[in-house]
FINU-71558 format. One record per residue (C-alpha): x, y, z; residue in one letter; residue number from 0. Coordinates in pm, whole numbers, always signed. Layout:
NODE      X      Y      Z rest  nr
NODE      X      Y      Z    a NUM
...
***
This chain:
NODE      X      Y      Z rest  nr
NODE  +1837  -3678  -1732    m   0
NODE  +1519  -3463  -1797    f   1
NODE  +1446  -3355  -1446    l   2
NODE  +1821  -3242  -1399    a   3
NODE  +1815  -3034  -1719    k   4
NODE  +1478  -2891  -1635    l   5
NODE  +1601  -2782  -1296    g   6
NODE  +1904  -2613  -1454    t   7
NODE  +1710  -2424  -1701    t   8
NODE  +1458  -2305  -1454    l   9
NODE  +1733  -2224  -1204    r  10
NODE  +1888  -1980  -1468    r  11
NODE  +1562  -1797  -1524    g  12
NODE  +1471  -1785  -1165    i  13
NODE  +1805  -1655  -1057    y  14
NODE  +1769  -1357  -1306    s  15
NODE  +1428  -1271  -1175    v  16
NODE  +1525  -1289   -810    s  17
NODE  +1841  -1091   -859    r  18
NODE  +1642   -808  -1022    v  19
NODE  +1371   -799   -756    i  20
NODE  +1628   -823   -483    n  21
NODE  +1803   -525   -621    g  22
NODE  +1474   -334   -600    i  23
NODE  +1439   -449   -242    g  24
NODE  +1796   -321   -165    v  25
NODE  +1707    +19   -322    a  26
NODE  +1398    +39    -86    f  27
NODE  +1620    -58   +208    l  28
NODE  +1855   +221   +143    a  29
NODE  +1548   +468   +103    v  30
NODE  +1403   +331   +430    m  31
NODE  +1745   +392   +608    m  32
NODE  +1772   +761   +489    f  33
NODE  +1396   +832   +569    l  34
NODE  +1448   +693   +923    t  35
NODE  +1753   +897   +982    a  36
NODE  +1597  +1210   +834    a  37
NODE  +1270  +1157  +1059    d  38
NODE  +1488  +1114  +1370    v  39
NODE  +1690  +1420  +1284    i  40
NODE  +1389  +1622  +1208    g  41
NODE  +1198  +1504  +1523    r  42
NODE  +1468  +1556  +1782    y  43
NODE  +1683  +1828  +1634    v  44
NODE  +1427  +2061  +1442    f  45
NODE  +1105  +1936  +1618    n  46
NODE   +956  +1872  +1276    k  47
NODE   +916  +1488  +1219    p  48
NODE   +838  +1372   +864    i  49
NODE   +463  +1312   +827    t  50
NODE   +399   +949   +758    g  51
NODE   +746   +822   +799    a  52
NODE   +648   +547  +1027    f  53
NODE   +376   +426   +778    e  54
NODE   +623   +448   +488    l  55
NODE   +874   +247   +683    t  56
NODE   +620    -27   +742    e  57
NODE   +524    -34   +370    f  58
NODE   +909    -50   +268    m  59
NODE   +974   -324   +515    m  60
NODE   +712   -529   +370    a  61
NODE   +868   -473    +17    i  62
NODE  +1234   -542   +137    v  63
NODE  +1131   -875   +294    v  64
NODE   +912   -994    +14    a  65
NODE  +1156   -907   -258    l  66
NODE  +1455  -1061    -81    a  67
NODE  +1303  -1393     +0    l  68
NODE  +1373  -1556   -344    a  69
NODE  +1728  -1419   -382    y  70
NODE  +1815  -1543    -34    t  71
NODE  +1683  -1879   -122    g  72
NODE  +1884  -1889   -445    v  73
NODE  +2198  -1814   -240    k  74
NODE  +2108  -2066    +20    k  75
NODE  +2100  -1786   +269    g  76
NODE  +1797  -1882   +471    h  77
NODE  +1913  -1986   +817    v  78
NODE  +1923  -2381   +868    t  79
NODE  +2070  -2622  +1102    v  80
NODE  +2265  -2876   +901    d  81
NODE  +2462  -3047  +1174    v  82
NODE  +2271  -3363  +1151    v  83
NODE  +2160  -3387   +790    i  84
NODE  +2537  -3321   +670    s  85
NODE  +2626  -3662   +822    k  86
NODE  +2401  -3859   +580    f  87
NODE  +2492  -3980   +209    t  88
NODE  +2416  -3715    -72    p  89
NODE  +2107  -3933   -175    r  90
NODE  +1953  -3939   +177    v  91
NODE  +2020  -3573   +195    q  92
NODE  +1831  -3524   -128    a  93
NODE  +1539  -3721    +11    i  94
NODE  +1509  -3506   +318    i  95
NODE  +1551  -3190   +121    n  96
NODE  +1276  -3285   -114    s  97
NODE  +1041  -3330   +185    i  98
NODE  +1137  -2999   +325    t  99
NODE  +1118  -2820     -6    c 100
NODE   +759  -2964    -41    f 101
NODE   +656  -2827   +292    f 102
NODE   +806  -2502   +210    g 103
NODE   +599  -2487   -113    l 104
NODE   +293  -2574    +92    a 105
NODE   +335  -2296   +345    v 106
NODE   +425  -2030    +96    f 107
NODE   +141  -2126   -139    s 108
NODE    -97  -2072   +151    l 109
NODE    +82  -1721   +194    i 110
NODE    +19  -1627   -160    i 111
NODE   -345  -1742   -163    w 112
NODE   -434  -1570   +164    r 113
NODE   -237  -1247    +82    s 114
NODE   -417  -1221   -254    i 115
NODE   -766  -1274    -80    s 116
NODE   -666  -1017   +185    y 117
NODE   -558   -767    -77    a 118
NODE   -886   -806   -268    i 119
NODE  -1082   -741    +69    r 120
NODE   -864   -431   +137    l 121
NODE   -931   -301   -222    k 122
NODE  -1303   -365   -204    e 123
NODE  -1322   -193   +128    g 124
NODE  -1116   +100    +10    n 125
NODE   -881    +63   +322    f 126
NODE   -633   +341   +339    l 127
NODE   -340   +401   +591    s 128
NODE   -412   +641   +872    a 129
NODE   -150   +920   +808    a 130
NODE   -102   +924   +437    l 131
NODE   -431   +793   +316    n 132
NODE   -242   +554    +78    a 133
NODE   -405   +230    -49    p 134
NODE   -267    -70   +152    v 135
NODE   -354   -356    -89    y 136
NODE    -63   -298   -337    p 137
NODE   +179   -376    -65    f 138
NODE     -5   -690    +25    v 139
NODE     +4   -790   -349    l 140
NODE   +386   -729   -342    l 141
NODE   +406   -980    -38    v 142
NODE   +222  -1224   -247    a 143
NODE   +446  -1157   -554    f 144
NODE   +762  -1211   -347    g 145
NODE   +629  -1537   -203    a 146
NODE   +540  -1655   -557    f 147
NODE   +901  -1614   -674    v 148
NODE  +1021  -1782   -364    f 149
NODE   +777  -2062   -443    c 150
NODE   +951  -2093   -774    l 151
NODE  +1294  -2129   -613    v 152
NODE  +1171  -2400   -383    l 153
NODE  +1011  -2568   -687    l 154
NODE  +1352  -2577   -873    v 155
NODE  +1515  -2704   -543    n 156
NODE  +1265  -2973   -529    l 157
NODE  +1309  -3078   -892    i 158
NODE  +1691  -3095   -847    e 159
NODE  +1674  -3297   -540    n 160
NODE  +1415  -3537   -684    i 161
NODE  +1655  -3571   -984    a 162
NODE  +1941  -3672   -751    q 163
NODE  +1728  -3919   -570    v 164
NODE  +1601  -4108   -859    i 165
NODE  +1941  -4069  -1066    k 166
NODE  +2018  -4427  -1183    g 167
NODE  +1738  -4603  -1005    k 168
NODE  +1450  -4812  -1130    k 169
NODE  +1103  -4682  -1137    w 170
NODE  +1007  -4899   -840    q 171
NODE  +1253  -4722   -624    e 172
NODE  +1160  -4362   -713    w 173
NODE   +793  -4462   -677    l 174
NODE   +861  -4565   -330    g 175
NODE  +1024  -4233   -265    f 176
NODE   +711  -4054   -384    l 177
NODE   +495  -4269   -146    v 178
NODE   +739  -4188   +139    l 179
NODE   +667  -3818    +75    i 180
NODE   +290  -3884    +74    v 181
NODE   +316  -4074   +407    i 182
NODE   +531  -3789   +584    v 183
NODE   +282  -3530   +451    i 184
NODE     -7  -3746   +598    a 185
NODE   +178  -3757   +930    i 186
NODE   +241  -3392   +958    f 187
NODE   -109  -3298   +857    s 188
NODE   -249  -3494  +1153    i 189
NODE   -320  -3173  +1353    p 190
NODE   -559  -3063  +1078    i 191
NODE   -755  -3377  +1011    w 192
NODE   -719  -3560  +1352    a 193
NODE  -1032  -3394  +1514    k 194
NODE  -1322  -3621  +1490    g 195
NODE  -1108  -3905  +1379    v 196
NODE   -940  -4005  +1716    f 197
NODE  -1128  -4039  +2039    d 198
NODE   -882  -3841  +2234    f 199
NODE   -801  -3467  +2211    q 200
NODE   -481  -3294  +2318    l 201
NODE   -520  -2999  +2540    s 202
NODE   -369  -2667  +2408    p 203
NODE    -76  -2700  +2655    i 204
NODE     -7  -3074  +2536    t 205
NODE    -45  -2949  +2172    a 206
NODE   +213  -2685  +2255    g 207
NODE   +460  -2936  +2397    i 208
NODE   +420  -3161  +2086    v 209
NODE   +486  -2868  +1872    s 210
NODE   +798  -2777  +2055    v 211
NODE   +923  -3137  +2015    v 212
NODE   +837  -3137  +1652    l 213
NODE  +1011  -2789  +1609    l 214
NODE  +1326  -2927  +1750    i 215
NODE  +1315  -3242  +1512    i 216
NODE  +1225  -3059  +1191    i 217
NODE  +1489  -2788  +1248    i 218
NODE  +1747  -3052  +1252    f 219
NODE  +1620  -3183   +914    s 220
NODE  +1777  -2885   +751    g 221
NODE  +1451  -2693   +672    m 222
NODE  +1483  -2317   +703    p 223
NODE  +1406  -2219  +1063    i 224
NODE  +1157  -1946   +942    g 225
NODE   +952  -2194   +733    i 226
NODE   +959  -2453  +1030    v 227
NODE   +809  -2183  +1265    m 228
NODE   +538  -2097  +1009    l 229
NODE   +453  -2455   +920    f 230
NODE   +423  -2569  +1284    l 231
NODE   +244  -2261  +1383    g 232
NODE    -16  -2310  +1110    f 233
NODE    -63  -2674  +1215    l 234
NODE    -81  -2603  +1580    g 235
NODE   -329  -2323  +1549    m 236
NODE   -545  -2525  +1309    a 237
NODE   -563  -2808  +1555    y 238
NODE   -656  -2583  +1854    v 239
NODE   -877  -2307  +1678    a 240
NODE   -978  -2468  +1359    g 241
NODE   -874  -2431   +992    i 242
NODE  -1069  -2102   +918    m 243
NODE   -934  -1890  +1190    p 244
NODE   -584  -2032  +1095    t 245
NODE   -628  -1927   +739    f 246
NODE   -710  -1561   +850    t 247
***
């Protein structure tokens, strides 16, 4: 099947890229560890802390997290709760995984967009760090890059799951599957477009309670917990504060 072959081919390429950038992230993690230890020793033993050590640690932490996202995704290392989804048949699991992968793509596409926009503003404003006077925007772009590679991992997972869903099925059945995805997306985007459509409005506390309920439900769908919290946090804030503050 075309989708299955495409997913296999893409996975090989993405695996190689994610492994390389993860190695870079591990190297920065080692540097950050030794820098922190040297700064602590210098501060408390010799009373001579390393200038800018805290800023460098912040920058390297951004690098470590961003560059490890994709490789962790390839290795299925993002924390999930599969106690419920594991009880379903492989095809039903593939349907649920397709939906969760799509939402993950949506969340990290937003992160890429807003990170690039933020980096442009930092560059135009010549924003520098306080201690080292180092430009900040390159590190924000690295976050966008790491999110982009992770999006490619999610895209490969989405293709492979869709291939499993439609394998041996007629076009009417996989068309129904796509309609199901659209319906689920519409339901979970209600907090964004509901204002002005319905006569009632949820209070912030009620919206929070609804978000907690959705949090529990979606966590048991097998979606990585970090993506669940990002996704629901985005929708909840968009409903309460508006879409533009949420983008910021």
